[in-house]
C-alpha positions as CSV (number, residue, x, y, z in Angstrom):
1,M,100.5,113.0,107.2
2,N,104.3,113.1,107.4
3,S,106.3,109.9,107.1
4,S,107.6,108.6,110.3
5,S,111.2,107.5,109.9
6,H,111.1,106.0,113.4
7,D,110.7,102.5,111.9
8,L,113.1,103.3,109.3
9,N,115.9,104.2,111.7
10,V,115.2,102.3,114.9
11,S,117.7,99.8,113.7
12,S,120.3,102.5,113.5
13,G,120.5,102.8,117.2
14,L,120.8,99.1,117.7
15,R,122.6,98.0,114.5
16,Y,125.7,97.0,116.5
17,R,123.6,94.2,117.9
18,D,123.2,92.8,114.4
19,S,125.9,90.3,113.4
20,P,127.8,91.1,110.3
21,S,126.0,88.4,108.3
22,A,122.6,89.6,109.5
23,A,123.4,93.2,108.6
24,V,124.5,92.2,105.2
25,A,121.5,90.0,104.7
26,K,119.1,92.7,105.7
27,N,120.7,95.3,103.4
28,V,120.7,92.8,100.5
29,I,117.0,92.0,100.9
30,V,116.1,95.7,101.1
31,L,118.2,96.6,98.1
32,A,116.9,93.6,96.1
33,L,113.3,94.5,96.8
34,G,113.9,98.2,96.1
35,L,115.6,97.6,92.8
36,T,112.9,95.1,91.7
37,I,110.1,97.5,92.5
38,N,111.9,100.5,91.0
39,Y,112.6,98.5,87.8
40,I,108.9,97.7,87.5
41,N,107.9,101.3,88.2
42,G,110.5,102.6,85.8
43,T,109.1,100.3,83.1
44,L,105.7,101.8,83.8
45,I,107.0,105.3,83.3
46,H,108.8,104.3,80.1
47,T,105.6,102.7,78.8
48,F,103.8,105.9,79.5
49,R,106.4,108.1,77.8
50,K,106.5,106.0,74.7
51,H,102.8,106.1,73.9
52,Q,100.9,109.3,73.2
53,V,97.6,107.7,73.9
54,F,98.3,107.8,77.6
55,Y,99.0,111.6,77.6
56,S,95.4,112.5,76.9
57,N,93.9,110.4,79.7
58,P,93.8,112.0,83.1
59,R,93.6,108.6,84.8
60,Y,97.0,107.5,83.4
61,I,98.5,110.9,84.3
62,L,97.5,110.6,87.9
63,F,98.7,107.0,88.0
64,I,102.2,107.8,86.6
65,H,102.4,110.7,89.1
66,L,101.7,108.1,91.8
67,V,104.4,105.8,90.4
68,V,107.0,108.6,90.3
69,N,106.0,109.5,93.9
70,D,106.5,105.9,95.0
71,M,109.9,105.8,93.4
72,I,111.0,108.9,95.2
73,Q,109.7,107.6,98.5
74,L,111.3,104.1,98.1
75,T,114.7,105.4,96.9
76,T,115.1,107.9,99.7
77,S,113.9,105.6,102.4
78,I,116.2,102.8,101.3
79,T,119.1,105.2,101.0
80,L,118.5,106.3,104.6
81,F,118.2,102.6,105.7
82,V,121.5,101.7,104.2
83,L,123.2,104.9,105.5
84,T,122.2,104.1,109.1
85,Y,124.2,100.8,108.8
86,V,127.2,102.5,107.2
87,F,127.5,105.6,109.4
88,S,126.8,106.1,113.1
89,Q,125.8,109.7,112.5
90,I,124.9,111.8,109.5
91,N,125.3,115.5,108.7
92,V,122.1,117.3,109.9
93,A,121.6,119.2,106.6
94,F,121.9,116.1,104.5
95,C,119.6,114.2,106.9
96,C,117.1,117.0,106.7
97,L,117.1,116.8,102.9
98,I,116.5,113.1,102.8
99,I,113.8,113.1,105.5
100,T,112.0,116.0,103.8
101,L,111.9,114.1,100.5
102,V,110.4,111.1,102.3
103,I,107.8,113.2,104.0
104,F,106.9,114.9,100.7
105,A,106.4,111.6,98.9
106,T,104.5,110.0,101.8
107,F,102.2,113.0,102.1
108,N,101.4,113.0,98.4
109,T,100.3,109.3,98.2
110,P,97.0,109.4,100.0
111,I,95.9,112.6,98.4
112,N,96.8,111.3,94.9
113,L,94.8,108.2,95.6
114,A,91.8,110.3,96.7
115,V,92.0,112.3,93.5
116,M,92.1,109.1,91.4
117,A,89.0,107.9,93.3
118,V,87.2,111.1,92.4
119,E,88.2,110.7,88.7
120,C,86.7,107.2,88.7
121,Y,83.5,108.5,90.4
122,I,83.1,111.3,87.8
123,A,83.7,108.9,84.9
124,I,81.0,106.4,86.1
125,C,78.5,108.6,87.8
126,L,78.9,111.9,85.9
127,P,80.0,110.8,82.4
128,L,78.6,114.0,80.7
129,Q,80.8,116.2,82.9
130,H,83.9,114.0,82.8
131,A,85.5,115.8,79.8
132,E,84.9,119.2,81.5
133,F,85.9,118.3,85.1
134,C,88.8,116.0,84.3
135,S,90.5,117.8,81.5
136,I,94.3,117.5,81.1
137,E,94.8,121.1,82.3
138,R,92.7,120.5,85.5
139,T,94.6,117.2,86.1
140,Y,97.9,119.0,86.1
141,M,96.4,121.7,88.3
142,A,95.3,119.0,90.8
143,L,98.8,117.6,90.8
144,G,100.1,121.1,91.5
145,W,97.7,121.5,94.5
146,I,98.9,118.1,95.8
147,W,102.5,119.3,95.9
148,A,101.4,122.6,97.3
149,L,99.6,120.9,100.2
150,S,102.7,118.8,100.8
151,A,104.9,121.9,100.8
152,I,102.7,123.6,103.3
153,S,102.9,120.7,105.7
154,T,106.5,119.8,105.2
155,M,108.4,123.1,104.7
156,S,106.7,124.6,107.7
157,D,108.6,122.0,109.8
158,V,111.8,123.1,108.2
159,F,111.1,126.8,108.8
160,I,110.3,126.1,112.5
161,I,113.7,124.4,112.8
162,L,115.4,127.3,111.1
163,A,113.7,129.8,113.5
164,T,114.2,127.9,116.7
165,E,117.5,126.1,116.3
166,P,121.0,127.6,115.9
167,V,122.7,127.6,112.5
168,E,125.5,125.4,113.9
169,L,123.0,122.6,114.2
170,F,123.1,122.1,110.4
171,Y,126.9,121.6,110.5
172,S,126.8,119.0,113.2
173,T,125.9,115.3,112.9
174,I,123.1,113.3,114.5
175,Q,121.4,109.9,114.2
176,C,119.2,110.5,111.2
177,E,115.8,109.9,112.7
178,R,112.8,112.2,112.2
179,D,112.1,112.5,115.9
180,N,115.7,113.6,116.5
181,L,115.5,116.4,113.9
182,F,111.8,117.6,114.0
183,R,111.4,117.6,117.8
184,H,109.9,121.0,118.5
185,P,106.5,120.7,120.4
186,V,104.8,122.9,117.7
187,I,105.9,120.5,115.0
188,L,104.6,117.5,116.9
189,K,101.2,119.1,117.5
190,K,100.9,120.3,113.9
191,R,101.8,116.7,112.8
192,E,98.9,115.3,114.8
193,V,96.4,117.8,113.5
194,S,97.5,117.3,109.8
195,Y,97.3,113.5,110.3
196,I,93.7,113.6,111.5
197,T,92.5,116.3,109.1
198,C,94.0,114.7,105.9
199,L,93.2,111.2,106.8
200,A,89.6,112.1,107.6
201,G,89.2,113.9,104.3
202,V,90.7,111.1,102.3
203,L,88.7,108.4,104.0
204,L,85.4,110.3,103.5
205,T,86.3,110.7,99.8
206,F,86.9,107.0,99.4
207,L,83.7,106.1,101.2
208,Y,81.6,108.5,99.1
209,T,83.1,107.5,95.8
210,Y,83.0,103.8,96.4
211,F,79.3,103.7,97.5
212,S,78.3,105.9,94.6
213,I,80.0,103.7,92.1
214,F,78.7,100.6,93.9
215,F,75.1,101.7,93.5
216,A,75.8,102.7,89.9
217,A,77.2,99.2,89.3
218,N,74.2,97.5,90.9
219,G,71.9,99.6,88.8
220,A,73.6,98.5,85.6
221,K,73.0,95.3,83.6
222,P,75.4,92.4,84.1
223,A,77.0,93.1,80.7
224,D,78.0,96.6,81.9
225,R,81.5,95.8,83.2
226,D,83.0,99.3,83.4
227,S,81.1,100.3,86.6
228,K,82.1,97.1,88.3
229,K,85.7,97.4,87.2
230,A,85.8,101.0,88.5
231,R,84.3,99.8,91.8
232,N,87.1,97.1,92.1
233,T,89.7,99.8,91.2
234,I,88.4,101.9,94.1
235,L,88.7,99.0,96.4
236,L,92.4,98.5,95.3
237,H,93.0,102.2,95.9
238,A,91.5,101.9,99.3
239,F,93.7,98.9,100.1
240,Q,96.7,100.9,98.9
241,L,95.5,103.8,101.2
242,L,95.4,101.4,104.2
243,L,98.9,100.4,103.5
244,S,99.9,104.0,103.3
245,I,98.2,104.6,106.7
246,L,100.5,102.0,108.2
247,T,103.3,104.5,107.9
248,Y,101.6,106.8,110.4
249,V,100.6,104.0,112.8
250,G,103.9,102.3,112.3
251,P,105.6,103.4,115.6
252,V,102.7,102.3,117.7
253,L,102.4,99.0,115.8
254,T,106.2,98.4,116.2
255,Q,106.2,99.1,119.9
256,A,103.3,96.7,120.4
257,L,105.0,93.9,118.5
258,V,108.3,94.6,120.4
259,R,106.5,94.2,123.7
260,W,105.0,90.9,122.5
261,F,108.2,89.5,121.0
262,P,111.0,91.2,123.0
263,K,113.5,88.4,122.1
264,H,113.1,89.1,118.4
265,Y,113.5,92.9,118.6
266,L,115.6,93.4,115.5
267,T,113.6,90.9,113.5
268,V,110.4,92.8,114.4
269,I,111.9,96.1,113.5
270,F,113.1,94.8,110.1
271,V,109.8,93.1,109.2
272,C,107.8,96.2,110.1
273,Y,110.1,98.3,107.9
274,I,109.5,95.9,104.9
275,I,105.7,95.8,105.4
276,I,105.3,99.5,106.1
277,H,107.8,101.2,103.8
278,I,108.4,98.8,100.9
279,L,105.5,96.5,100.2
280,P,102.9,99.4,99.7
281,R,105.1,100.6,96.8
282,F,104.4,97.3,95.0
283,V,100.6,97.8,94.8
284,S,100.7,100.6,92.1
285,P,102.0,98.3,89.3
286,I,99.2,95.8,90.1
287,V,96.4,98.3,89.9
288,Y,97.1,99.5,86.3
289,G,100.1,97.5,85.1
290,L,98.3,94.2,85.4
291,R,94.6,95.1,85.5
292,D,94.4,97.7,82.7
293,K,94.3,95.9,79.3
294,M,95.8,98.8,77.3
295,F,98.6,99.4,79.7
296,K,99.3,95.7,80.1
297,Q,99.8,95.0,76.5
298,Y,102.6,97.6,76.2
299,L,104.0,96.9,79.6
300,K,104.8,93.2,78.8
301,K,107.0,94.2,75.9
302,Y,109.1,96.6,77.9
303,L,109.1,94.7,81.2
304,L,110.5,91.6,79.6
305,C,112.7,93.6,77.2
306,I,110.9,91.9,74.3
307,V,111.2,94.3,71.3
308,K,111.1,92.1,68.3
309,R,110.5,93.0,64.6
310,A,108.2,90.7,62.8
311,P,109.9,88.9,59.9
312,E,109.2,90.3,56.5
313,A,108.1,87.9,53.9
314,P,109.1,88.5,50.2
315,G,106.7,91.1,48.8
316,E,105.0,91.8,52.1
317,S,105.8,95.1,53.9
318,G,102.9,95.0,56.3
319,P,104.7,93.4,59.3
320,L,107.5,95.9,58.8
321,Y,105.4,99.1,58.7
322,R,102.6,98.0,61.1
323,P,104.6,98.9,64.3
324,R,105.5,102.3,62.9
325,L,101.9,103.0,61.8
326,T,100.6,101.9,65.1
327,S,102.8,104.2,67.1
328,Q,101.9,107.1,64.9
329,A,98.2,106.3,65.1
330,E,98.3,106.4,68.9
331,G,99.1,110.1,68.8
332,I,96.3,110.8,66.3
333,L,93.3,108.7,67.3
334,A,91.1,110.3,69.9
335,E,90.6,108.8,73.4
336,E,87.0,108.1,72.4
337,Q,88.0,106.1,69.3
338,A,86.7,102.5,69.8
339,G,88.1,100.6,66.9
340,F,91.5,100.3,65.2
341,Q,93.5,100.3,68.5
342,A,94.3,97.6,70.9
343,G,92.5,97.4,74.2
344,R,89.4,99.1,72.9
345,S,86.2,97.2,72.6
346,T,83.0,98.2,70.8
347,V,81.1,96.7,73.7
348,D,82.7,99.4,75.9
349,Q,81.6,102.1,73.6
350,V,78.0,100.7,73.6
351,F,78.1,100.9,77.3
352,N,79.2,104.5,77.2
353,S,76.4,105.3,74.7
354,R,73.9,103.7,77.1
355,L,75.2,105.8,79.9
356,L,74.9,109.0,77.8
357,I,71.3,108.1,76.8
358,K,70.4,107.4,80.4
359,K,71.8,110.6,81.7
360,H,70.3,112.7,78.9
361,L,66.9,111.2,79.6
362,E,67.2,112.0,83.3
363,L,68.2,115.5,82.6
364,Q,65.6,115.8,79.8
365,K,68.2,117.0,77.3
366,D,68.5,116.3,73.6
367,L,71.0,113.8,72.4
368,Y,72.2,113.2,68.8
369,H,74.0,110.0,67.7
370,N,75.9,110.2,64.5
371,F,77.0,106.8,63.1
372,I,79.5,107.0,60.2
373,D,80.2,103.9,58.2
374,F,83.4,104.0,56.1
């Protein structure tokens, strides 16, 4: 599942047909969208870094990895887009570096989404095993495997070029398109096989996890909202996956639209680039930045640059020390702690207790509840 830069660079071959005003307008639009999305994603990363409570949750770790991956993909692809308007040809070594980074980031996205879907499935359908299967160590191991799979798929293309092309190629200049650089028949065949294999595995993972969570949600009472929320999250991940798949079917889609609207060739190419390469990067902030209550409350403050200190009344030090105590408590309170932290509800913990009781009864295991009132 390598990123096709065909859509990204088709305009490079025909950019002279763009009027100066059209070329400037397109680059301004792309840069404005890229800066806006990167600002939101950067705020998400800052929010994650500033609060220890997110460090102990594998779900947030996987999400932030997806956000960082999106920023790499978006930054490199927009850089290449702008360079194709500025320079007619680019050094092969530099072109290879940028395209390789885009391929890395694009390959990571579907696998990352699949791992997040599996984590949701384990949390809802196998709550007793969640702490074991989704530990922090295993989460980072999963991220390592994601990058290892990307390296196998991407670096093999680079090694094939090094083995089949003369060294002088890397000192020359070309139109920086993926098909111009990675044109060996073995690379093309390997690309097709990797597309089919990876997409099939990811799609099967989404189908299995969604229907498993769907049946769990239907079996729960109407008050049990966590299962339904997880099911909706899986649907959003699936939608994000479909947007990622557009990258791989992009060339075919673009060619079809060009045949239908030949008089608007450059407009079609530009619109396809926006839809395929930029808009999918905007979905990640929606999934957690707006839907997750705990993340949302912190995100608002940093996103709008609202960092205010509550006024201190005479003789009252509570408003002054409360933010400091809250930030310290986040690193101490356990993930399972229901009270005394924002975004946690006792109702959610009752639901978790109900799931534990249900699973223990099914497995005929003893369960001990210890309630401490202090």
